[in-house]
Backbone atoms as SQL, in Angstrom:
CREATE TABLE atoms (id INTEGER PRIMARY KEY, chain TEXT, resi INTEGER, resn TEXT, atom TEXT, x REAL, y REAL, z REAL);
INSERT INTO atoms VALUES
  (1, 'A', 1, 'MET', 'N', 0.757, -1.326, -0.144),
  (2, 'A', 1, 'MET', 'CA', 0.230, -0.188, -0.098),
  (3, 'A', 1, 'MET', 'C', 1.353, 1.538, 0.085),
  (4, 'A', 2, 'LYS', 'N', 0.412, 2.056, -0.569),
  (5, 'A', 2, 'LYS', 'CA', 1.078, 3.362, -0.618),
  (6, 'A', 2, 'LYS', 'C', -0.189, 4.575, 0.017),
  (7, 'A', 3, 'LEU', 'N', 0.445, 5.589, 0.188),
  (8, 'A', 3, 'LEU', 'CA', -0.340, 6.806, 0.816),
  (9, 'A', 3, 'LEU', 'C', 0.580, 7.701, 0.230),
  (10, 'A', 4, 'ALA', 'N', -0.599, 8.798, -0.643),
  (11, 'A', 4, 'ALA', 'CA', 0.247, 9.995, -1.144),
  (12, 'A', 4, 'ALA', 'C', -0.458, 11.177, -1.050),
  (13, 'A', 5, 'THR', 'N', -0.102, 12.429, -0.764),
  (14, 'A', 5, 'THR', 'CA', -0.521, 13.508, -0.905),
  (15, 'A', 5, 'THR', 'C', -0.301, 14.497, -1.654),
  (16, 'A', 6, 'ARG', 'N', -0.648, 15.451, -1.910),
  (17, 'A', 6, 'ARG', 'CA', -0.694, 16.593, -2.850),
  (18, 'A', 6, 'ARG', 'C', -1.493, 17.641, -2.403),
  (19, 'A', 7, 'GLU', 'N', -0.653, 18.625, -3.144),
  (20, 'A', 7, 'GLU', 'CA', -1.310, 19.922, -2.597),
  (21, 'A', 7, 'GLU', 'C', -1.565, 21.051, -4.181),
  (22, 'A', 8, 'TYR', 'N', -2.756, 21.276, -4.593),
  (23, 'A', 8, 'TYR', 'CA', -2.473, 21.893, -5.748),
  (24, 'A', 8, 'TYR', 'C', -3.114, 23.343, -5.529),
  (25, 'A', 9, 'PRO', 'N', -3.253, 24.371, -6.596),
  (26, 'A', 9, 'PRO', 'CA', -3.718, 25.499, -6.172),
  (27, 'A', 9, 'PRO', 'C', -5.018, 25.812, -5.561),
  (28, 'A', 10, 'GLU', 'N', -5.942, 24.890, -6.079),
  (29, 'A', 10, 'GLU', 'CA', -7.525, 24.509, -5.477),
  (30, 'A', 10, 'GLU', 'C', -7.657, 24.074, -4.500),
  (31, 'A', 11, 'HIS', 'N', -7.118, 22.910, -4.253),
  (32, 'A', 11, 'HIS', 'CA', -7.868, 21.907, -3.655),
  (33, 'A', 11, 'HIS', 'C', -6.365, 20.973, -2.721),
  (34, 'A', 12, 'TYR', 'N', -6.062, 20.169, -2.041),
  (35, 'A', 12, 'TYR', 'CA', -5.580, 18.713, -1.709),
  (36, 'A', 12, 'TYR', 'C', -5.620, 17.438, -1.828),
  (37, 'A', 13, 'GLU', 'N', -5.168, 17.006, -2.210),
  (38, 'A', 13, 'GLU', 'CA', -5.497, 15.582, -2.439),
  (39, 'A', 13, 'GLU', 'C', -4.733, 14.182, -1.976),
  (40, 'A', 14, 'ILE', 'N', -5.627, 13.592, -1.529),
  (41, 'A', 14, 'ILE', 'CA', -5.028, 12.261, -0.644),
  (42, 'A', 14, 'ILE', 'C', -5.151, 10.882, -1.572),
  (43, 'A', 15, 'THR', 'N', -4.045, 10.102, -1.389),
  (44, 'A', 15, 'THR', 'CA', -4.208, 8.992, -2.920),
  (45, 'A', 15, 'THR', 'C', -3.896, 7.665, -2.000),
  (46, 'A', 16, 'VAL', 'N', -4.533, 6.587, -2.008),
  (47, 'A', 16, 'VAL', 'CA', -4.500, 5.584, -1.094),
  (48, 'A', 16, 'VAL', 'C', -4.121, 4.636, -2.696),
  (49, 'A', 17, 'THR', 'N', -2.756, 3.844, -2.728),
  (50, 'A', 17, 'THR', 'CA', -2.612, 2.766, -3.966),
  (51, 'A', 17, 'THR', 'C', -2.755, 1.627, -3.128),
  (52, 'A', 18, 'ASP', 'N', -3.318, 0.029, -3.671),
  (53, 'A', 18, 'ASP', 'CA', -3.035, -0.737, -2.843),
  (54, 'A', 18, 'ASP', 'C', -2.511, -2.060, -4.535),
  (55, 'A', 19, 'ASP', 'N', -1.840, -2.682, -4.362),
  (56, 'A', 19, 'ASP', 'CA', -1.664, -3.262, -5.629),
  (57, 'A', 19, 'ASP', 'C', -2.048, -4.808, -5.162),
  (58, 'A', 20, 'GLY', 'N', -2.986, -4.820, -4.363),
  (59, 'A', 20, 'GLY', 'CA', -3.800, -6.303, -4.055),
  (60, 'A', 20, 'GLY', 'C', -4.458, -6.817, -5.422),
  (61, 'A', 21, 'PRO', 'N', -5.685, -7.633, -5.237),
  (62, 'A', 21, 'PRO', 'CA', -6.373, -8.040, -6.840),
  (63, 'A', 21, 'PRO', 'C', -7.502, -7.214, -6.895),
  (64, 'A', 22, 'GLY', 'N', -7.407, -6.084, -6.321),
  (65, 'A', 22, 'GLY', 'CA', -8.407, -5.197, -7.373),
  (66, 'A', 22, 'GLY', 'C', -10.072, -6.142, -7.186),
  (67, 'A', 23, 'PHE', 'N', -10.857, -5.519, -8.129),
  (68, 'A', 23, 'PHE', 'CA', -12.190, -5.734, -8.197),
  (69, 'A', 23, 'PHE', 'C', -13.152, -5.180, -9.226),
  (70, 'A', 24, 'ASP', 'N', -13.935, -5.542, -10.013),
  (71, 'A', 24, 'ASP', 'CA', -14.573, -5.206, -11.233),
  (72, 'A', 24, 'ASP', 'C', -15.719, -4.079, -10.112),
  (73, 'A', 25, 'PRO', 'N', -15.115, -2.595, -10.605),
  (74, 'A', 25, 'PRO', 'CA', -16.099, -1.347, -9.917),
  (75, 'A', 25, 'PRO', 'C', -17.500, -1.497, -10.358),
  (76, 'A', 26, 'GLU', 'N', -17.898, -2.673, -11.789),
  (77, 'A', 26, 'GLU', 'CA', -19.456, -2.676, -12.258),
  (78, 'A', 26, 'GLU', 'C', -20.008, -3.402, -11.431),
  (79, 'A', 27, 'ALA', 'N', -19.335, -4.225, -10.522),
  (80, 'A', 27, 'ALA', 'CA', -20.302, -5.648, -10.513),
  (81, 'A', 27, 'ALA', 'C', -21.048, -5.486, -9.115),
  (82, 'A', 28, 'PRO', 'N', -21.871, -5.781, -8.832),
  (83, 'A', 28, 'PRO', 'CA', -22.738, -5.675, -7.854),
  (84, 'A', 28, 'PRO', 'C', -22.013, -6.031, -6.187),
  (85, 'A', 29, 'VAL', 'N', -22.341, -5.270, -5.272),
  (86, 'A', 29, 'VAL', 'CA', -21.414, -5.745, -3.569),
  (87, 'A', 29, 'VAL', 'C', -22.784, -6.732, -3.420),
  (88, 'A', 30, 'LEU', 'N', -22.316, -8.014, -3.051),
  (89, 'A', 30, 'LEU', 'CA', -22.668, -9.427, -2.289),
  (90, 'A', 30, 'LEU', 'C', -22.357, -9.127, -1.300),
  (91, 'A', 31, 'ALA', 'N', -23.411, -8.969, -0.475),
  (92, 'A', 31, 'ALA', 'CA', -23.096, -9.430, 1.596),
  (93, 'A', 31, 'ALA', 'C', -23.888, -10.274, 1.356),
  (94, 'A', 32, 'ASP', 'N', -23.818, -10.975, 2.814),
  (95, 'A', 32, 'ASP', 'CA', -24.108, -12.799, 2.810),
  (96, 'A', 32, 'ASP', 'C', -24.316, -12.302, 4.248),
  (97, 'A', 33, 'ASP', 'N', -24.236, -11.523, 5.119),
  (98, 'A', 33, 'ASP', 'CA', -24.734, -10.797, 6.375),
  (99, 'A', 33, 'ASP', 'C', -26.129, -9.984, 6.451),
  (100, 'A', 34, 'GLY', 'N', -26.801, -9.956, 5.357),
  (101, 'A', 34, 'GLY', 'CA', -28.315, -9.294, 5.526),
  (102, 'A', 34, 'GLY', 'C', -28.479, -7.834, 5.510),
  (103, 'A', 35, 'ARG', 'N', -26.887, -7.559, 5.444),
  (104, 'A', 35, 'ARG', 'CA', -27.019, -5.961, 6.068),
  (105, 'A', 35, 'ARG', 'C', -26.641, -4.715, 4.893),
  (106, 'A', 36, 'ASP', 'N', -27.123, -3.841, 4.683),
  (107, 'A', 36, 'ASP', 'CA', -26.733, -2.969, 3.701),
  (108, 'A', 36, 'ASP', 'C', -25.175, -2.664, 4.530),
  (109, 'A', 37, 'HIS', 'N', -24.602, -2.370, 3.008),
  (110, 'A', 37, 'HIS', 'CA', -23.378, -1.861, 3.315),
  (111, 'A', 37, 'HIS', 'C', -23.174, -0.506, 1.915),
  (112, 'A', 38, 'ILE', 'N', -23.079, 0.724, 2.635),
  (113, 'A', 38, 'ILE', 'CA', -23.323, 1.871, 2.428),
  (114, 'A', 38, 'ILE', 'C', -22.528, 2.691, 2.646),
  (115, 'A', 39, 'GLY', 'N', -20.818, 2.066, 3.155),
  (116, 'A', 39, 'GLY', 'CA', -20.100, 3.104, 3.895),
  (117, 'A', 39, 'GLY', 'C', -19.429, 3.673, 3.006),
  (118, 'A', 40, 'ILE', 'N', -19.127, 3.189, 1.658),
  (119, 'A', 40, 'ILE', 'CA', -18.574, 4.378, 0.810),
  (120, 'A', 40, 'ILE', 'C', -19.690, 5.036, -0.149),
  (121, 'A', 41, 'THR', 'N', -20.445, 5.040, 0.031),
  (122, 'A', 41, 'THR', 'CA', -21.772, 6.469, 0.013),
  (123, 'A', 41, 'THR', 'C', -21.470, 7.412, 0.861),
  (124, 'A', 42, 'ASN', 'N', -21.770, 6.674, 1.958),
  (125, 'A', 42, 'ASN', 'CA', -21.941, 7.919, 3.033),
  (126, 'A', 42, 'ASN', 'C', -20.211, 8.484, 3.530),
  (127, 'A', 43, 'VAL', 'N', -19.041, 8.221, 3.019),
  (128, 'A', 43, 'VAL', 'CA', -18.349, 9.122, 2.864),
  (129, 'A', 43, 'VAL', 'C', -18.194, 9.823, 1.719),
  (130, 'A', 44, 'ARG', 'N', -18.424, 8.922, 0.781),
  (131, 'A', 44, 'ARG', 'CA', -18.927, 10.121, -0.433),
  (132, 'A', 44, 'ARG', 'C', -19.930, 11.350, -0.265),
  (133, 'A', 45, 'ASP', 'N', -20.840, 11.268, 0.471),
  (134, 'A', 45, 'ASP', 'CA', -22.144, 12.127, 1.180),
  (135, 'A', 45, 'ASP', 'C', -21.269, 13.118, 2.158),
  (136, 'A', 46, 'ARG', 'N', -20.673, 12.709, 2.753),
  (137, 'A', 46, 'ARG', 'CA', -20.593, 13.539, 3.835),
  (138, 'A', 46, 'ARG', 'C', -18.568, 14.519, 3.505),
  (139, 'A', 47, 'LEU', 'N', -18.012, 13.936, 2.469),
  (140, 'A', 47, 'LEU', 'CA', -17.046, 15.168, 2.319),
  (141, 'A', 47, 'LEU', 'C', -17.510, 16.041, 1.322),
  (142, 'A', 48, 'ALA', 'N', -18.991, 15.495, 0.053),
  (143, 'A', 48, 'ALA', 'CA', -19.441, 16.461, -0.600),
  (144, 'A', 48, 'ALA', 'C', -20.530, 17.990, 0.437),
  (145, 'A', 49, 'GLN', 'N', -20.721, 17.134, 1.410),
  (146, 'A', 49, 'GLN', 'CA', -21.460, 18.289, 1.752),
  (147, 'A', 49, 'GLN', 'C', -20.622, 18.989, 3.061),
  (148, 'A', 50, 'LEU', 'N', -19.242, 18.275, 3.716),
  (149, 'A', 50, 'LEU', 'CA', -18.998, 19.301, 4.861),
  (150, 'A', 50, 'LEU', 'C', -17.768, 19.975, 3.775),
  (151, 'A', 51, 'SER', 'N', -17.371, 19.655, 2.704),
  (152, 'A', 51, 'SER', 'CA', -15.824, 20.045, 2.614),
  (153, 'A', 51, 'SER', 'C', -16.308, 20.693, 0.799),
  (154, 'A', 52, 'GLY', 'N', -17.096, 19.810, 0.188),
  (155, 'A', 52, 'GLY', 'CA', -17.312, 20.128, -1.113),
  (156, 'A', 52, 'GLY', 'C', -16.540, 19.239, -1.756),
  (157, 'A', 53, 'GLY', 'N', -16.058, 17.980, -1.097),
  (158, 'A', 53, 'GLY', 'CA', -14.764, 17.312, -1.778),
  (159, 'A', 53, 'GLY', 'C', -15.308, 16.037, -2.257),
  (160, 'A', 54, 'ALA', 'N', -14.309, 15.212, -2.666),
  (161, 'A', 54, 'ALA', 'CA', -14.849, 14.554, -3.492),
  (162, 'A', 54, 'ALA', 'C', -14.421, 12.612, -3.348),
  (163, 'A', 55, 'LEU', 'N', -14.549, 11.489, -3.660),
  (164, 'A', 55, 'LEU', 'CA', -14.314, 10.520, -3.060),
  (165, 'A', 55, 'LEU', 'C', -14.195, 9.569, -4.980),
  (166, 'A', 56, 'ARG', 'N', -13.010, 9.514, -5.087),
  (167, 'A', 56, 'ARG', 'CA', -13.316, 8.762, -6.429),
  (168, 'A', 56, 'ARG', 'C', -12.228, 7.224, -6.187),
  (169, 'A', 57, 'ILE', 'N', -12.722, 6.185, -6.908),
  (170, 'A', 57, 'ILE', 'CA', -12.096, 4.702, -6.692),
  (171, 'A', 57, 'ILE', 'C', -11.851, 4.692, -7.715),
  (172, 'A', 58, 'ARG', 'N', -10.664, 4.110, -8.418),
  (173, 'A', 58, 'ARG', 'CA', -10.607, 2.901, -9.756),
  (174, 'A', 58, 'ARG', 'C', -9.668, 1.699, -8.756),
  (175, 'A', 59, 'SER', 'N', -10.476, 0.681, -9.855),
  (176, 'A', 59, 'SER', 'CA', -10.159, -0.466, -9.789),
  (177, 'A', 59, 'SER', 'C', -10.066, -1.541, -10.532),
  (178, 'A', 60, 'GLU', 'N', -9.311, -2.342, -10.301),
  (179, 'A', 60, 'GLU', 'CA', -9.217, -3.406, -11.575),
  (180, 'A', 60, 'GLU', 'C', -8.832, -4.561, -11.266),
  (181, 'A', 61, 'PRO', 'N', -9.436, -5.438, -11.520),
  (182, 'A', 61, 'PRO', 'CA', -9.134, -6.831, -11.306),
  (183, 'A', 61, 'PRO', 'C', -7.950, -7.429, -11.361),
  (184, 'A', 62, 'GLY', 'N', -7.002, -7.903, -10.728),
  (185, 'A', 62, 'GLY', 'CA', -5.371, -8.133, -11.041),
  (186, 'A', 62, 'GLY', 'C', -4.627, -7.243, -10.890),
  (187, 'A', 63, 'LYS', 'N', -4.942, -5.829, -10.860),
  (188, 'A', 63, 'LYS', 'CA', -4.247, -5.044, -11.276),
  (189, 'A', 63, 'LYS', 'C', -3.968, -3.694, -9.633),
  (190, 'A', 64, 'GLY', 'N', -5.392, -4.300, -8.571),
  (191, 'A', 64, 'GLY', 'CA', -5.313, -3.266, -7.444),
  (192, 'A', 64, 'GLY', 'C', -6.149, -2.133, -7.305),
  (193, 'A', 65, 'THR', 'N', -6.344, -1.591, -6.666),
  (194, 'A', 65, 'THR', 'CA', -7.174, -0.326, -6.081),
  (195, 'A', 65, 'THR', 'C', -6.579, 1.020, -5.862),
  (196, 'A', 66, 'VAL', 'N', -6.905, 2.302, -6.539),
  (197, 'A', 66, 'VAL', 'CA', -6.494, 3.585, -6.201),
  (198, 'A', 66, 'VAL', 'C', -7.554, 4.319, -5.867),
  (199, 'A', 67, 'VAL', 'N', -7.428, 4.713, -4.566),
  (200, 'A', 67, 'VAL', 'CA', -8.317, 5.524, -3.543),
  (201, 'A', 67, 'VAL', 'C', -8.249, 6.782, -3.726),
  (202, 'A', 68, 'THR', 'N', -8.856, 7.840, -4.330),
  (203, 'A', 68, 'THR', 'CA', -8.350, 8.962, -4.038),
  (204, 'A', 68, 'THR', 'C', -9.410, 10.214, -3.396),
  (205, 'A', 69, 'ILE', 'N', -9.403, 11.059, -2.643),
  (206, 'A', 69, 'ILE', 'CA', -9.868, 11.914, -1.451),
  (207, 'A', 69, 'ILE', 'C', -9.458, 13.329, -2.139),
  (208, 'A', 70, 'GLU', 'N', -10.505, 14.421, -2.965),
  (209, 'A', 70, 'GLU', 'CA', -10.046, 15.426, -2.968),
  (210, 'A', 70, 'GLU', 'C', -10.955, 16.394, -1.997),
  (211, 'A', 71, 'ILE', 'N', -10.490, 17.506, -1.864),
  (212, 'A', 71, 'ILE', 'CA', -10.461, 17.995, -0.758),
  (213, 'A', 71, 'ILE', 'C', -10.155, 19.762, -1.472),
  (214, 'A', 72, 'PRO', 'N', -11.223, 20.212, -1.092),
  (215, 'A', 72, 'PRO', 'CA', -11.257, 21.709, -1.886),
  (216, 'A', 72, 'PRO', 'C', -10.773, 23.085, -0.992),
  (217, 'A', 73, 'LYS', 'N', -9.714, 23.871, -0.901),
  (218, 'A', 73, 'LYS', 'CA', -9.147, 24.529, -0.035),
  (219, 'A', 73, 'LYS', 'C', -10.037, 25.638, -0.109),
  (220, 'A', 74, 'LYS', 'N', -11.351, 26.026, -0.716),
  (221, 'A', 74, 'LYS', 'CA', -11.876, 26.784, -0.304),
  (222, 'A', 74, 'LYS', 'C', -13.123, 26.416, 0.572),
  (223, 'A', 75, 'GLN', 'N', -13.927, 26.853, 1.476),
  (224, 'A', 75, 'GLN', 'CA', -14.786, 26.482, 2.364),
  (225, 'A', 75, 'GLN', 'C', -16.255, 26.548, 1.456),
  (226, 'A', 76, 'VAL', 'N', -16.354, 25.786, 1.489),
  (227, 'A', 76, 'VAL', 'CA', -18.233, 25.290, 1.912),
  (228, 'A', 76, 'VAL', 'C', -19.066, 26.126, 2.452),
  (229, 'A', 77, 'LYS', 'N', -19.947, 27.052, 1.853),
  (230, 'A', 77, 'LYS', 'CA', -21.172, 27.794, 3.086),
  (231, 'A', 77, 'LYS', 'C', -22.178, 26.664, 3.149),
  (232, 'A', 78, 'ARG', 'N', -22.454, 26.643, 4.525),
  (233, 'A', 78, 'ARG', 'CA', -23.502, 26.113, 4.738),
  (234, 'A', 78, 'ARG', 'C', -24.442, 26.671, 5.082),
  (235, 'A', 79, 'THR', 'N', -25.749, 26.019, 4.833),
  (236, 'A', 79, 'THR', 'CA', -26.799, 26.978, 4.951),
  (237, 'A', 79, 'THR', 'C', -27.596, 26.328, 6.366);
């Protein structure tokens, strides 16, 4: 696993790269424990609501996964 951070003029970026087995992002998530698994959706929503940020996941079977979190420098006005 590799963790990297970068600063851009408009935002900060955090990237986590994993060279594990990866997965097919188009495949449905199957859970056999009877619960809804909405963790990634919750993180995306909270990043967007609290900071205007974004979470992107890129993965490919056999090649690993890259997760990128982008946080704008400009504060989001909350009402």
